[in-house]
VOGU-3710 file (C-alpha; in Angstrom, 3 decimals, decimal comma):
1> maasitlddv> 104,467/20,767/45,273  102,271/23,092/47,268  99,563/24,923/45,385  96,015/25,827/46,172  93,495/25,895/43,332  89,965/26,968/44,162  86,615/27,314/42,446  87,231/31,055/42,382  90,325/30,421/40,244  88,120/28,534/37,788
11> ykarrvinrh> 85,653/31,438/37,595  88,574/33,803/36,932  89,810/31,449/34,206  86,402/31,463/32,579  86,464/35,232/32,212  89,627/34,803/30,141  88,574/31,704/28,214  85,153/33,039/27,239  86,896/35,678/25,130  88,656/33,025/23,069
21> lprtplihss> 86,710/29,745/23,117  83,054/28,741/22,684  81,025/26,892/25,291  80,968/23,257/24,179  77,794/21,178/23,690  76,516/18,769/26,308  74,601/16,011/24,534  71,988/13,935/26,313  71,979/10,754/24,264  68,838/8,627/24,540
31> alskklgfes> 70,519/5,839/22,591  73,582/5,783/24,827  71,457/6,140/27,966  69,408/3,116/26,928  72,545/1,035/26,400  73,993/2,067/29,770  70,901/2,032/31,963  71,393/5,575/33,233  71,039/9,150/31,990  74,252/9,869/30,085
41> yvkcenvlpt> 75,472/13,320/29,111  78,415/13,574/26,695  80,460/16,795/26,923  81,862/17,422/23,431  85,325/18,933/23,841  86,190/17,566/20,397  84,563/20,649/18,823  87,142/23,070/20,265  89,721/24,558/17,845  92,363/21,996/18,848
51> gafkvrggin> 89,897/19,106/19,066  90,518/18,612/22,783  89,854/20,052/26,253  93,417/21,039/27,105  93,227/24,254/25,097  91,184/25,720/27,965  94,226/25,472/30,210  96,594/26,683/27,529  94,617/29,858/26,906  94,325/30,618/30,615
61> lvsrlsdeek> 98,013/30,105/31,350  99,577/31,675/28,269  97,360/34,767/28,518  98,810/35,449/31,972  102,506/35,116/31,192  104,730/38,011/32,144  106,266/40,201/29,447  109,652/38,582/30,133  108,179/35,070/29,758  106,490/36,069/26,522
71> rsgviaastg> 109,782/37,365/25,131  111,585/34,160/26,196  109,044/31,899/24,499  107,468/28,728/25,827  108,278/25,034/25,614  106,200/21,969/26,471  106,283/18,199/26,173  103,277/16,437/24,727  101,899/13,400/22,956  99,648/15,827/21,123
81> nhgqsiayaa> 96,760/17,573/22,836  98,763/19,571/25,395  101,122/20,548/22,585  98,233/21,729/20,447  96,878/23,667/23,406  100,124/25,549/23,988  100,767/26,042/20,261  97,271/27,439/19,730  97,470/29,749/22,744  100,964/30,936/21,799
91> skfgiravig> 99,748/31,778/18,295  96,895/33,814/19,785  99,298/35,923/21,852  102,224/36,111/19,414  104,635/33,960/21,427  107,284/31,539/20,143  106,474/27,937/21,114  108,540/24,750/20,979  106,853/21,400/21,518  108,867/18,284/22,335
101> mpensnpdkv> 107,109/15,107/21,221  107,890/11,386/21,233  108,976/9,825/17,981  106,058/8,111/16,208  103,567/10,638/17,618  100,077/10,951/16,146  100,845/12,559/12,751  97,604/14,546/12,699  98,456/16,119/16,054  102,004/16,863/14,895
111> eaiknfgafv> 100,697/18,595/11,775  98,148/20,571/13,784  100,848/21,824/16,164  102,953/22,954/13,217  99,930/24,626/11,617  99,461/26,679/14,778  103,002/27,982/14,248  104,952/26,035/16,853  108,254/24,260/16,308  108,154/20,488/16,858
121> kfhgsdfdea> 111,172/18,572/18,144  111,080/14,763/18,391  112,833/13,074/21,311  112,448/9,642/22,873  110,044/6,756/22,540  107,322/8,052/24,857  105,977/11,140/26,611  108,244/10,940/29,636  111,413/10,712/27,532  110,255/13,729/25,524
131> rtwveeeakr> 109,453/15,534/28,780  112,969/14,941/30,125  114,474/16,525/27,007  112,078/19,475/27,189  112,940/20,184/30,828  116,646/20,198/29,973  116,102/22,357/26,873  114,113/24,882/28,905  117,092/25,314/31,250  119,546/25,557/28,353
141> kgyryihsan> 117,578/28,095/26,293  115,636/29,999/28,965  112,155/29,083/27,731  109,155/29,224/30,050  108,513/25,513/30,571  104,809/24,656/30,672  104,284/21,324/32,396  101,288/19,301/31,230  99,851/19,014/34,758  101,878/20,796/37,469
151> eplliagvgt> 100,462/24,205/36,527  97,728/25,787/38,685  96,584/28,114/35,884  96,317/25,184/33,484  94,212/23,198/35,946  91,988/26,199/36,620  91,447/26,642/32,890  90,565/22,992/32,376  88,153/23,335/35,282  85,881/25,510/33,154
161> lyleimedip> 84,812/22,330/31,360  83,448/20,904/34,612  81,966/24,234/35,629  79,905/24,147/32,422  78,752/20,615/33,239  77,689/21,602/36,758  75,748/24,562/35,387  74,025/22,538/32,666  73,128/19,564/34,889  73,358/20,744/38,523
171> evdamlvpvg> 71,697/17,514/39,643  74,468/15,351/38,126  75,345/12,335/40,282  78,715/11,349/38,864  81,479/12,274/36,417  83,780/9,757/34,753  87,000/11,545/33,844  89,942/10,230/31,755  93,309/10,472/33,541  96,652/10,971/31,838
181> ggsgaasaci> 98,605/13,625/33,721  95,524/14,224/35,835  94,681/17,884/35,126  91,145/16,992/34,036  90,323/14,773/36,992  91,932/17,184/39,456  89,936/20,122/38,135  86,747/18,031/38,071  87,259/17,286/41,765  87,866/20,930/42,642
191> vaktinpkvk> 84,789/22,163/40,770  82,278/19,392/41,469  83,184/18,814/45,113  83,053/22,528/45,916  79,669/23,046/44,277  78,162/19,753/45,449  80,244/17,413/47,629  77,840/14,546/46,846  78,936/14,358/43,202  81,130/11,303/42,618
201> vigvqaekap> 84,241/11,927/40,530  85,692/8,720/39,103  88,992/8,661/37,232  89,658/6,385/34,255  93,087/5,123/33,189  94,278/2,698/30,555  95,244/-0,769/31,786  98,515/-0,373/29,872  99,315/3,001/31,496  98,267/2,647/35,166
211> avylswkkke> 100,768/4,903/36,979  98,170/7,203/38,541  95,849/4,276/39,324  98,622/2,472/41,203  99,768/5,644/42,944  96,237/6,590/44,008  95,532/3,092/45,318  98,702/2,930/47,411  98,868/6,653/48,234  102,484/6,782/47,162
221> rieteeantf> 104,122/7,836/43,907  104,623/4,840/41,625  106,217/4,990/38,178  105,725/2,299/35,550  108,266/1,050/33,032  105,881/1,272/30,079  102,787/3,080/28,864  101,901/1,169/25,721  98,322/2,285/25,195  97,060/3,478/21,806
231> aeglatrvpf> 95,300/6,267/23,736  98,201/8,696/23,686  96,362/11,145/25,944  96,581/8,525/28,718  100,118/7,342/27,964  102,087/8,567/30,978  104,491/6,464/33,053  105,020/9,032/35,809  102,366/10,581/38,095  102,687/14,319/38,694
241> altlnilnrm> 102,944/15,917/42,128  100,311/18,643/41,942  97,522/16,652/40,341  98,242/13,454/42,283  98,005/15,362/45,552  94,573/16,680/44,585  93,394/13,248/43,438  94,646/11,593/46,614  92,536/13,998/48,653  89,395/14,292/46,546
251> lddiilvsee> 88,922/11,545/43,937  86,213/9,007/44,809  87,522/6,118/42,731  89,666/5,232/39,736  89,255/2,313/37,357  91,161/0,801/34,472  89,897/0,142/30,955  91,384/-2,068/28,263  92,431/-1,150/24,741  89,491/-3,137/23,388
261> emkrailill> 87,039/-1,359/25,699  88,220/2,071/24,547  88,067/1,086/20,886  84,569/-0,271/21,302  83,578/2,954/23,076  84,826/4,971/20,092  82,417/3,080/17,851  79,547/3,374/20,335  80,028/7,145/20,605  80,158/7,481/16,841
271> eathqlaega> 76,915/5,535/16,440  74,976/6,955/19,399  76,070/10,602/19,364  77,666/11,037/15,902  80,803/12,341/17,654  84,341/11,170/16,942  86,509/10,405/19,978  90,151/9,469/20,245  91,163/6,734/22,682  91,445/8,987/25,729
281> gaasvaaafk> 88,266/10,803/24,727  86,321/7,546/24,732  87,748/6,313/28,046  84,851/7,739/30,081  82,314/5,808/28,004  84,434/2,651/28,186  84,420/2,975/31,978  80,675/3,682/32,026  79,979/0,297/30,466  82,345/-1,373/32,905
291> ireklygkkv> 80,579/-0,034/36,023  77,099/0,612/34,653  75,409/-1,507/37,337  76,777/0,843/40,013  75,457/3,856/38,103  72,016/2,464/37,277  69,335/5,160/37,238  71,742/8,038/37,903  72,701/11,129/35,907  76,270/10,810/34,703
301> alpltggnlt> 78,572/13,197/32,811  80,905/11,594/30,295  83,476/14,102/29,020  84,580/13,347/25,475  87,903/15,017/26,119  89,336/14,795/22,607  88,502/13,755/19,071  91,923/13,707/17,421  91,789/10,184/16,021  93,590/9,544/12,753
311> lkdldgifke> 91,686/8,053/9,814  94,209/5,222/9,824  93,431/4,368/13,434  89,689/4,676/12,841  89,959/2,361/9,853  91,902/-0,133/11,976  89,218/-0,065/14,658  86,477/-0,712/12,100  88,413/-3,660/10,696  88,998/-5,044/14,184
321> ff> 85,296/-5,110/15,054  83,563/-5,662/11,721
//
């Protein structure tokens, strides 16, 4: 898939997004910095209306749909946060939205999508099975299909998160970015590398959902049979063409984190910053502890990409560690 996304596209996206979303806080945590051995800055995307960063892309893309696309309605596949993004944006612009989700999806995210006015349809056991149904349904019904990653306007919108980081800490040395479909890491590369090529952008995937990690390492598209991580925002079995191409060209490194490491990071974030993260949202902090010796003394951005953790899951994490 050929597409060129530039820093200028991100600036254009910001002009749209600023009319609908607040700038999110960037917390310098002394407690977390002390634990890690470097200056850590947590970007709190959990305070956005959907509780996650993806709404930036949803607003940018949906606001630019043609009149015909708006009349046709939109459809998307999601484990939760992309679905909330599209549902929220569609509600803002008066557009019908259908979200295909895996069975046994995060119930809080399902309810939030419904509360934004979208229709939820359950199909398959994981994201990629839901995505297959959505792609077929889009052809059958004529919806505008909004892919979770292969959308230049979505990536440009998400890039505003990293533009804010670069403005708030222009001397940042590194960013650790969770990777599911890859829109966040791809946009981080585009923004950071254009403004300052010396900034290291490091992707983070779950050990139990390593499709992008394996593909990036071998520079060829590799699908996995399973994606059994509790961090639904990272639970993809199939790498996507547009974002993988950007990551192959621009990403400095990618590492894997375990389920235990992400759960522990959730608790650390809660204690050190008083911010709630879901599994994917805590992945950057989990990775920071894993490679902290390499980052010693540096300034590092840790995007808390989402905070949509259920009380049941939070209770389970507490019981696991205490």
